[in-house]
Backbone bond lengths (Angstrom), bond angles and torsions (degrees), N, CA, C in turn:
res aa  C-N    CA-C-N  psi(-1)  N-CA   C-N-CA  omega(-1)  CA-C   N-CA-C  phi
1 X - - - 1.456 - - 1.531 108.26 -
2 X 1.324 118.33 141.88 1.468 121.34 179.59 1.535 112.26 -61.31
3 X 1.334 114.62 152.71 1.467 121.94 178.86 1.525 108.17 -111.87
4 X 1.331 115.13 139.67 1.468 121.84 178.66 1.522 109.37 -128.31
5 X 1.339 115.08 142.51 1.455 120.87 176.01 1.525 108.78 -103.62
6 X 1.322 114.49 131.93 1.461 121.17 174.73 1.517 106.30 -103.28
7 X 1.314 115.91 120.71 1.465 122.88 -177.86 1.527 107.95 -98.53
8 X 1.333 115.78 131.96 1.465 120.00 -178.19 1.527 110.74 -133.67
9 X 1.310 117.22 140.86 1.470 122.98 169.43 1.516 105.53 -108.24
10 X 1.334 116.14 118.47 1.460 120.66 -173.69 1.528 111.69 -129.68
11 X 1.331 117.70 63.95 1.464 119.23 179.87 1.530 110.94 -60.83
12 X 1.330 115.27 135.21 1.455 120.76 177.14 1.519 115.29 78.70
13 X 1.329 117.86 5.25 1.466 120.40 -178.62 1.534 110.00 -69.14
14 X 1.328 116.06 142.44 1.462 121.52 177.99 1.524 109.74 -97.90
15 X 1.308 115.88 165.85 1.471 119.90 177.69 1.523 110.43 -62.59
16 X 1.308 116.20 -36.40 1.467 120.55 178.58 1.534 110.79 -64.83
17 X 1.322 116.57 -41.30 1.470 120.28 178.40 1.526 111.08 -66.20
18 X 1.331 116.81 -38.16 1.469 120.09 176.65 1.522 110.53 -62.97
19 X 1.330 116.65 -44.11 1.462 121.18 179.47 1.528 110.59 -62.59
20 X 1.335 116.94 -40.92 1.464 121.06 179.37 1.530 110.71 -65.79
21 X 1.325 116.96 -39.67 1.468 120.90 178.80 1.525 110.25 -65.61
22 X 1.323 116.54 -41.73 1.461 120.63 178.41 1.530 110.08 -61.87
23 X 1.313 116.62 -45.44 1.465 121.09 178.65 1.533 110.58 -60.64
24 X 1.331 116.76 -43.49 1.468 121.02 179.12 1.527 110.86 -62.62
25 X 1.335 117.11 -40.93 1.469 120.79 178.93 1.524 110.81 -62.85
26 X 1.317 116.66 -45.41 1.472 121.14 -179.37 1.523 110.27 -63.03
27 X 1.336 116.95 -48.10 1.461 120.71 -178.26 1.527 112.03 -64.86
28 X 1.327 116.88 -38.75 1.464 119.98 179.96 1.530 110.29 -68.57
29 X 1.322 117.54 -38.77 1.473 120.47 174.84 1.528 110.19 -59.34
30 X 1.325 116.53 -43.71 1.468 120.20 179.55 1.530 110.99 -62.25
31 X 1.334 116.86 -39.95 1.471 120.32 178.62 1.523 111.28 -64.67
32 X 1.337 116.83 -45.10 1.472 120.42 178.63 1.526 110.20 -60.92
33 X 1.328 116.34 -44.70 1.465 121.35 -178.70 1.523 110.40 -62.95
34 X 1.329 116.71 -43.34 1.470 120.93 179.51 1.523 111.75 -62.00
35 X 1.336 116.91 -27.89 1.468 121.25 179.82 1.527 112.27 -92.73
36 X 1.350 117.06 9.57 1.462 120.11 174.06 1.521 116.28 98.51
37 X 1.344 117.99 6.73 1.464 120.88 176.69 1.523 107.88 -115.62
38 X 1.336 117.26 91.64 1.457 119.99 -175.76 1.535 112.84 -63.52
39 X 1.308 115.04 128.59 1.465 122.07 175.94 1.523 106.61 -155.77
40 X 1.329 115.81 140.22 1.460 119.68 -176.83 1.520 110.57 -133.38
41 X 1.320 115.52 129.65 1.468 122.06 172.14 1.521 106.80 -76.81
42 X 1.339 117.33 131.95 1.454 120.51 -179.81 1.528 112.70 -101.89
43 X 1.336 115.92 -56.37 1.470 119.39 -177.46 1.510 110.70 -173.39
44 X 1.336 114.51 168.06 1.455 122.51 178.83 1.516 109.78 -129.65
45 X 1.317 115.54 141.47 1.463 122.06 170.31 1.519 106.70 -121.11
46 X 1.331 115.87 128.63 1.466 120.93 -179.54 1.518 109.05 -116.86
47 X 1.331 116.98 133.49 1.463 123.44 178.20 1.531 106.67 -110.14
48 X 1.344 117.55 94.82 1.463 120.64 -173.82 1.530 114.24 -57.63
49 X 1.318 117.84 -39.92 1.459 120.93 -177.66 1.522 113.61 -63.22
50 X 1.327 116.78 -21.27 1.465 121.58 179.62 1.524 112.54 -113.71
51 X 1.335 116.57 -1.59 1.469 122.20 -175.45 1.526 110.54 52.74
52 X 1.325 115.34 37.58 1.467 121.31 -176.90 1.523 109.73 -112.64
53 X 1.302 114.68 138.54 1.452 121.40 -176.53 1.527 108.06 -129.97
54 X 1.329 116.56 135.20 1.451 121.85 178.27 1.527 108.13 -126.86
55 X 1.324 116.11 122.23 1.458 121.33 -177.42 1.525 109.34 -117.52
56 X 1.322 116.35 139.32 1.460 121.01 178.20 1.519 110.38 -106.27
57 X 1.330 114.55 137.37 1.460 122.76 177.91 1.520 108.71 -132.71
58 X 1.334 116.27 150.25 1.464 122.06 169.18 1.517 107.41 -106.25
59 X 1.318 116.97 131.06 1.466 121.71 178.80 1.525 108.51 -164.08
60 X 1.311 115.83 166.23 1.462 120.66 179.28 1.525 112.00 -72.00
61 X 1.353 117.17 -23.82 1.466 119.12 -178.85 1.530 110.83 -154.18
62 X 1.324 114.83 160.50 1.466 120.96 175.74 1.523 110.27 -64.75
63 X 1.327 117.40 -31.89 1.451 120.81 -179.60 1.529 111.30 -61.61
64 X 1.317 117.48 -40.09 1.467 120.85 177.96 1.525 109.85 -62.02
65 X 1.319 116.46 -42.79 1.468 120.66 179.55 1.531 110.06 -63.69
66 X 1.325 117.43 -41.60 1.475 120.89 176.21 1.525 110.67 -59.49
67 X 1.324 115.68 -46.76 1.468 120.36 -178.93 1.524 111.62 -61.46
68 X 1.321 117.57 -39.73 1.471 121.29 177.62 1.521 110.13 -61.66
69 X 1.321 117.50 -47.64 1.464 120.92 -178.10 1.521 112.01 -66.21
70 X 1.316 116.85 -36.27 1.464 120.10 177.19 1.531 110.71 -69.20
71 X 1.330 117.06 -41.42 1.467 120.47 178.39 1.532 111.05 -65.33
72 X 1.340 116.61 -34.92 1.472 121.16 179.31 1.525 111.83 -80.69
73 X 1.338 116.23 -7.22 1.473 122.87 -179.28 1.536 112.24 59.91
74 X 1.340 114.58 43.32 1.465 120.94 177.25 1.529 107.54 -108.04
75 X 1.335 117.93 119.67 1.467 120.06 -178.21 1.532 111.79 -65.92
76 X 1.325 115.55 146.56 1.459 120.66 177.02 1.520 109.11 -148.61
77 X 1.337 114.70 158.18 1.454 120.81 178.87 1.519 111.33 -95.94
78 X 1.338 115.17 -40.00 1.463 119.20 -178.89 1.523 110.30 -161.66
79 X 1.325 114.86 162.07 1.463 122.96 173.71 1.526 105.69 -125.67
80 X 1.346 116.71 124.22 1.462 120.52 -177.27 1.527 110.68 -133.38
81 X 1.338 115.17 155.48 1.460 120.50 173.37 1.520 108.71 -59.65
82 X 1.327 116.27 144.41 1.463 120.04 179.98 1.526 109.46 -144.16
83 X 1.304 115.44 162.28 1.455 121.96 172.96 1.523 107.19 -115.85
84 X 1.312 116.94 124.86 1.464 121.44 176.70 1.523 107.11 -91.09
85 X 1.320 115.97 107.91 1.466 121.02 -175.33 1.532 112.02 -101.35
86 X 1.325 117.07 23.38 1.463 121.23 177.00 1.514 108.76 -63.13
87 X 1.342 117.43 126.56 1.461 119.03 179.79 1.542 111.35 -63.37
88 X 1.294 115.42 139.65 1.463 120.41 177.10 1.524 108.14 -77.78
89 X 1.345 116.90 136.00 1.471 119.46 178.43 1.515 108.99 -75.73
90 X 1.324 115.28 147.61 1.470 118.41 -177.59 1.487 113.83 -95.74
C-alpha cells in the first residue's frame, strides 16, 4: 500500500498534546478501516527545535489520509507521497 507523509507545523505543542494527537490518529485510522477504508498510522517524527512534525500513513490515496487527519482534528500543512525506507528486521 502507498505511504504518505503528513507535514505539520505545531509551534508551542506539548508532549501531552503530541501523544493525544498520535492516539487520535491511530483511533481514527482504526475507525476508517473498520468501515471499509483501510488506512494505517505508521509513525511520527517530531523536530522540537522547528516545531515540525512528520507522520507516516499507509493508505490507497492521499485523500484518505487527509480525511483521517480532518476527522481526527489534527492540523496539517500538506500530505505528500513518501517512501518508508525503514530497514526490515530479519
